[in-house]
C-alpha positions in Angstrom: 261.5 133.3 106.3 257.9 134.0 104.1 255.1 132.5 106.1 251.7 133.3 105.6 251.0 133.7 109.1 253.6 136.2 109.4 251.0 139.4 108.8 248.7 137.8 111.4 250.7 137.6 114.5 249.6 140.4 117.0 250.9 141.4 120.4 247.5 142.8 121.9 248.6 142.1 125.4 251.8 143.4 125.6 250.9 146.7 123.9 248.1 146.8 126.9 250.1 145.9 129.7 253.8 146.9 128.7 254.6 146.1 132.1 253.9 142.5 132.6 256.0 141.1 129.4 259.6 141.8 128.7 261.0 141.4 124.8 262.8 137.9 124.2 263.7 135.5 121.4 264.0 131.8 121.7 267.1 129.8 121.7 268.0 128.5 118.0 266.7 124.7 117.7 270.4 123.3 116.0 268.5 120.8 114.2 264.7 121.1 114.5 262.6 118.0 113.6 258.6 117.9 113.9 257.8 115.2 115.9 253.7 116.0 115.6 251.7 118.5 114.2 248.1 119.0 115.0 246.7 119.3 111.7 242.8 120.0 112.8 244.2 122.9 114.9 246.0 124.2 112.4 243.1 124.3 110.0 241.2 125.8 112.8 242.8 128.6 113.6 243.9 129.1 109.5 247.4 128.2 109.2 248.9 125.8 106.2 250.1 122.5 107.7 252.4 121.9 104.8 253.6 125.1 105.3 254.6 124.7 109.1 256.0 121.6 108.1 258.5 122.9 105.5 259.5 125.7 107.5 258.8 125.1 111.7 260.0 128.9 112.2 256.7 129.8 113.6 256.7 126.4 115.6 260.1 127.0 117.5 260.2 131.3 117.6 262.7 131.7 115.0 261.3 134.5 113.5 263.8 136.9 113.3 264.4 140.7 114.7 261.2 142.1 112.9 258.7 140.0 114.5 258.5 141.0 118.5 258.4 137.9 121.1 257.7 138.3 124.9 258.4 136.5 128.0 255.6 137.3 130.3 255.6 138.0 134.1 253.3 136.9 136.6 253.8 135.7 140.4 251.8 132.9 142.4 251.6 130.8 145.2 253.6 127.4 144.9 252.2 124.9 147.5 250.7 127.8 149.5 253.7 129.9 149.4 253.6 133.2 148.2 256.4 133.7 145.3 256.1 137.7 144.1 258.0 136.6 140.7 258.0 133.3 138.9 257.0 134.3 135.2 257.9 132.4 131.9 261.1 131.1 132.8 261.7 128.4 129.7 258.4 129.9 127.6 257.9 132.7 125.2 254.6 134.4 123.7 254.9 134.2 120.2 252.1 136.2 119.5 247.9 135.8 119.0 246.2 135.1 116.0 242.6 135.9 115.3 241.3 132.6 113.8 238.6 132.6 110.7 235.8 132.9 113.7 237.0 135.7 115.3 238.6 134.4 118.3 242.0 135.4 119.5 244.5 133.0 120.8 247.8 132.7 122.0 250.4 130.8 120.5 252.9 130.0 123.1 256.3 128.0 123.5 257.7 125.6 125.9 261.4 124.8 126.2 262.7 127.7 123.8 265.3 128.8 126.6 266.4 130.8 129.5 264.6 134.0 129.9 264.9 136.6 132.5 262.7 135.1 134.1 264.5 131.7 134.7 265.5 131.5 138.1 269.0 129.3 137.2 266.8 126.9 135.2 268.0 125.9 131.7 265.0 127.1 130.3 265.1 123.8 127.9 262.5 121.0 127.9 262.5 117.2 126.7 260.7 115.2 124.5 258.7 113.2 127.0 256.9 115.7 129.1 256.2 118.0 125.9 254.6 115.0 124.2 252.4 114.0 127.3 251.3 117.9 127.2 250.3 117.2 124.0 248.4 114.2 124.1 246.8 115.1 127.4 245.6 118.1 125.7 244.1 116.6 123.0 242.6 113.8 125.2 240.6 116.7 127.5 239.5 118.4 124.3 238.0 115.4 122.9 236.6 115.1 126.0 235.0 118.6 125.7 237.0 120.0 128.6 238.4 123.8 128.3 241.9 123.2 127.8 245.1 124.6 125.8 246.2 122.4 123.2 249.3 121.5 121.7 250.0 122.6 117.9 253.0 120.8 117.7 256.4 119.5 119.1 259.1 119.7 117.7 262.8 118.1 118.6 265.9 120.6 118.6 268.2 118.1 117.7 270.4 118.8 121.3 270.7 117.1 124.3 269.1 118.2 127.4 270.4 117.2 131.3 267.6 115.6 133.5 268.0 112.6 135.2 271.1 112.2 132.4 270.9 113.5 128.6 267.6 113.4 126.8 266.4 114.7 123.5 265.2 118.2 123.8 261.8 119.2 122.6 259.9 122.3 121.9 256.3 122.5 122.2 253.8 125.3 120.6 251.0 125.5 122.7 247.4 127.1 121.7 245.4 128.9 124.4 242.6 131.6 124.6 245.5 133.6 126.5 247.8 133.3 129.3 246.5 135.6 131.7 246.4 133.5 135.0 245.5 134.5 138.6 249.3 134.7 139.2 249.4 137.5 136.6 247.1 139.4 138.9 249.0 138.9 142.1 252.0 140.4 140.0 250.2 143.2 139.1 248.7 143.9 142.6 252.3 143.5 144.0 253.5 146.1 142.0 251.2 148.4 144.2 250.0 149.8 140.9 246.6 150.5 140.6 246.9 151.7 137.0 248.7 148.7 136.0 246.2 146.4 137.7 243.4 148.2 136.2 244.5 148.3 132.6 245.0 144.4 133.3 241.5 143.8 134.5 239.8 146.1 131.2 242.2 143.5 129.3 240.7 140.5 130.6 237.3 142.1 130.6 237.5 142.9 126.6 239.3 139.9 125.7 237.4 136.8 127.6 234.1 138.3 129.2 233.1 141.7 127.3 229.5 141.0 128.7 231.4 142.1 132.2 232.4 145.8 130.6 228.2 146.4 130.5 227.9 145.3 134.3 227.2 148.1 137.2 230.4 147.5 138.7 232.9 145.4 135.9 235.4 144.2 137.9 232.7 142.0 140.4 231.4 140.9 137.1 234.9 139.5 136.2 235.1 137.9 139.2 231.7 136.1 138.9 232.8 135.3 135.6 235.8 133.6 136.8 234.1 132.0 139.6 231.7 130.3 137.3 234.2 129.2 135.0 236.7 127.4 137.4 233.7 126.0 138.9 232.6 124.7 135.6 236.2 123.6 135.0 237.1 121.7 138.0 233.3 119.6 138.3 234.6 118.5 134.8 238.1 117.3 136.1 236.5 115.6 139.0 233.6 113.7 136.6 236.4 112.3 134.4 239.0 111.6 137.2 241.4 113.8 136.2 244.2 114.9 138.6 245.7 118.1 137.7 248.8 117.3 140.5 250.1 121.3 140.6 247.1 123.5 140.9 249.4 126.9 142.1 247.4 130.0 141.4 250.0 130.6 138.2 248.5 127.7 137.2 244.9 128.7 137.1 243.6 130.8 133.9 241.2 133.4 133.9 239.8 132.1 131.1 238.8 129.1 132.7 241.0 126.7 130.4 242.8 124.1 132.0 246.9 124.8 131.3 250.2 123.1 132.1 250.2 119.0 132.4 252.9 118.3 134.5 252.3 115.9 137.0 249.0 115.1 136.2 247.2 111.7 135.7 243.7 110.2 135.3 242.4 107.8 138.3 242.5 104.2 137.7 240.4 103.2 140.8 238.9 105.8 142.7 240.8 107.2 145.4 240.1 110.7 146.8 243.6 110.8 148.2 245.1 110.0 144.8 248.0 112.0 144.3 250.6 111.4 141.9 253.1 114.3 142.2 256.5 113.6 142.8 256.6 116.8 144.6 253.0 116.4 146.5 254.5 115.0 149.9 251.5 116.5 152.0 248.9 115.3 149.4 247.4 119.0 149.0 246.3 118.7 145.5 244.8 115.7 146.0 241.6 114.8 143.9 239.1 115.1 146.8 240.9 118.2 147.5 240.7 120.1 143.7 237.6 122.0 144.7 238.4 123.3 147.5 242.2 124.7 146.1 240.0 126.1 143.1 238.2 128.3 145.6 241.7 128.9 147.6 243.1 130.5 144.5 239.8 132.1 143.6 239.8 133.6 146.7 243.7 134.8 145.7 242.3 136.2 142.6 239.4 138.0 144.2 242.2 139.6 147.0 243.9 141.5 144.0 240.8 143.1 143.1 239.8 145.0 146.3 241.4 148.2 144.9 239.5 148.4 141.9 236.6 147.4 143.7 236.4 150.3 145.7 237.6 152.6 142.9 234.5 150.9 141.3 232.3 151.8 144.1 232.7 155.3 143.6 233.9 156.0 146.9 237.8 156.1 145.6 236.7 158.3 142.7 238.8 161.5 141.8 242.1 162.0 139.6 244.8 161.4 142.2 242.8 158.5 143.4 243.4 156.2 140.5 247.2 156.5 141.2 247.3 155.6 144.3 249.0 152.8 145.6 246.5 149.4 145.1 246.6 148.7 149.0 246.2 152.2 150.0 242.7 152.0 150.6 240.3 153.0 153.3 239.3 150.5 156.3 235.6 151.0 155.5 235.9 150.7 151.8 238.2 147.5 151.8 235.5 146.1 154.0 232.8 146.3 151.8 234.5 145.5 148.8 235.8 142.3 150.9 232.3 141.6 151.9 231.2 142.0 147.8 233.8 139.2 146.8 233.1 137.1 149.6 229.3 137.1 148.4 230.5 136.1 145.0 233.0 133.5 145.8 230.3 131.9 147.5 228.6 131.3 144.3 231.3 128.7 143.6 229.8 125.8 146.1 226.5 125.9 144.5 227.1 126.6 140.8 229.9 123.3 141.3 227.4 121.0 143.1 224.7 121.8 140.2 227.5 120.9 137.7 228.9 117.9 139.3 225.0 116.9 140.0 224.0 117.1 136.4 226.9 115.7 135.3 227.1 112.8 137.4 222.9 111.9 136.7 224.2 111.6 133.1 227.0 109.3 133.8 224.4 107.0 135.7 221.7 107.5 133.3 219.3 109.1 135.7 216.8 111.6 134.8 217.7 113.8 137.8 220.9 114.1 139.9 220.9 112.3 143.0 223.5 113.1 145.6 223.0 110.1 148.1 223.3 108.0 145.0 226.4 109.3 143.9 228.1 110.0 147.3 227.4 106.3 147.9 228.7 104.8 145.0 231.8 106.9 145.8 232.1 105.1 148.7 231.4 101.8 147.6 234.1 102.5 144.7 236.7 103.6 146.8 236.3 100.6 149.4 236.7 98.0 147.0 239.2 99.8 144.9 237.3 99.6 141.6 238.5 101.4 138.3 236.5 104.4 138.2 236.4 105.2 134.3 235.8 101.5 133.4 232.6 100.9 136.0 230.6 103.4 134.3 231.2 101.8 130.6 230.6 98.1 132.2 227.6 99.7 134.0 225.8 100.1 130.7 227.2 96.6 129.3 226.0 95.1 132.5 229.3 93.8 133.6 230.0 96.1 136.6 229.3 93.5 139.2 232.1 91.7 137.9 234.7 94.6 139.1 233.6 94.3 143.0 235.2 91.6 145.3 232.5 91.8 147.3 229.5 92.3 145.0 226.3 92.2 147.8 227.2 95.7 148.4 227.3 96.7 144.8 224.2 94.6 144.5 222.1 97.3 147.3 223.2 100.0 145.3 222.5 98.7 141.9 218.8 97.9 143.0 218.6 101.6 144.2 219.7 102.9 140.9 217.5 100.3 138.9 214.4 101.7 140.5 215.1 105.3 139.2 215.1 104.1 135.5 212.6 103.6 133.2 210.7 100.2 132.7 210.1 100.4 128.8 213.1 98.3 126.8 213.1 101.0 124.4 213.4 103.9 127.0 215.9 102.0 128.8 217.9 101.2 125.8 218.3 105.4 124.7 219.6 105.3 128.6 222.3 103.5 127.3 223.3 105.0 124.3 223.2 108.2 125.9 225.3 107.1 128.9 227.9 105.9 126.5 228.0 109.2 124.9 229.5 110.6 127.9 231.5 108.2 129.7 234.5 107.4 128.0 236.1 104.3 127.0 239.5 105.6 126.2 241.4 107.9 128.6 245.3 108.4 128.6 245.8 105.4 130.8 249.0 106.1 133.1 250.6 103.3 132.2 250.0 103.3 128.7 251.3 107.0 128.8 254.3 106.1 130.3 254.8 103.0 127.6 254.0 105.4 124.3 256.5 108.0 125.9 259.4 105.5 126.4 258.8 104.3 122.7 259.2 108.3 121.9 262.3 108.9 123.7 263.8 106.2 121.7 262.7 107.2 118.5 259.4 105.0 118.3 256.5 107.2 117.6 254.6 104.8 116.3 253.1 104.0 120.5 252.2 107.8 121.1 250.4 108.0 117.7 248.1 104.9 118.4 247.4 106.1 121.9 246.8 109.8 120.5 244.4 108.3 117.8 242.2 106.5 120.9 242.1 109.1 123.0 241.3 111.7 120.5 238.1 109.7 119.9 237.5 108.7 123.5 233.9 107.3 123.4 233.8 104.9 120.2 235.0 101.4 119.9 238.0 100.9 118.2 239.3 97.4 116.5 242.3 96.0 118.2 242.5 98.9 120.8 241.0 97.2 123.8 244.4 96.8 125.8 244.5 100.4 125.9 241.2 100.6 127.6 242.1 98.8 130.6 243.9 100.1 134.1 247.1 98.9 135.2 247.9 95.8 136.3 246.5 95.1 140.1 250.5 94.5 140.5 251.7 97.4 138.8 253.5 100.0 141.7 252.4 103.6 142.5 252.3 105.8 139.9 254.4 108.7 139.9 254.6 112.0 137.7 257.0 114.8 137.5 257.1 118.5 136.3 259.3 117.6 133.9 260.9 120.8 133.9 
């Protein structure tokens, strides 16, 4: 093993908070075969694509005993129920790279084998879900939405038992970090305030260094994460993305989208849309995502209460720093709760501003119009209109054709028209601007499944074609019009699975 990346791998997280990860090794891949390599991302990281093709050791975690790799610990609320220990059950942190621009990122594997956190699972992954994560991550990146990204998918050459034997695979994922709300929940659950403080200090230094200079750095950290998540979920809603499993262990501190298991994009607009096979109660439905995000942030805020008490000065002193995280005076805790409640209250207004501005851009309006947007959502939902296709049709002048009962649309369109400029040149500029924010191509659910089915059979051509389209989502592509439309009306309900 002589990769040029070898000397660049760092493990600052494991060094800063050693109790939050355990040294672990990836299982060997019997016959590794590179399926897809993200060459633009590799270049951005300062990695040599040809070197990675020639030797996939970095992409499969077979780095030798001299290079430490780690499985990370975290907890989390899964569908509202707290699990005190989750962790990387089939994943490893290979290491951190500092890219040529000075940005530190994680290289993380999924499907690399059992770890101490596997809870009875086999620790492996299969080709379909790993290609799905790669594809959706690249689509989100092209849409300008903060996201983890796949650097590669490598077939391992072994069969993994799921609904039957399936070809195994390992995804190498790049993230700003893998710090989650669940990471803080795990640290808080230990009752060690020193550990919790070290984690907060690391998160501030890595993601929000300006917070270190605030009067109350931990409270400033909370505010930064609240704003980052409000921005992120607003962008999901604007493009019709349904994450599908918004557990607290799937919410990052950095504000990146993470874990594309039972995710999907809306076809027809439906606030109650659920695609996950395990979300029977609709907890993570499309329309619930903002409220779930705020609920998750409240769980994050709870973990910070002991630190905020100390930060307030009322708990300062040598012995106090080592007290159990839950041992704080009631009055001090009440003051801390009031402080975090005020910060959490910023989520709604920030989210609404972001959604309002985004929807104004999608509709070509000079300013947000909440009533017009809400009436549109009601109209789209009532007449089962394709969400993504509507906005491009609005520019093309064909939106009326999408409505089975167009009279209601006509009334809405007249209200919008009254807000637009009358000058033809100005109207043309509005149309051009709208096509820059309304995608033509998203990962249409039926096309994703077609591509993954072909890939499982060894044919990557449909996957590569779809990947090329969603990587340039706003551009017309000759011969790819079939990738832009929704599933046929007679298609059955779309169901996704976690892929574990």
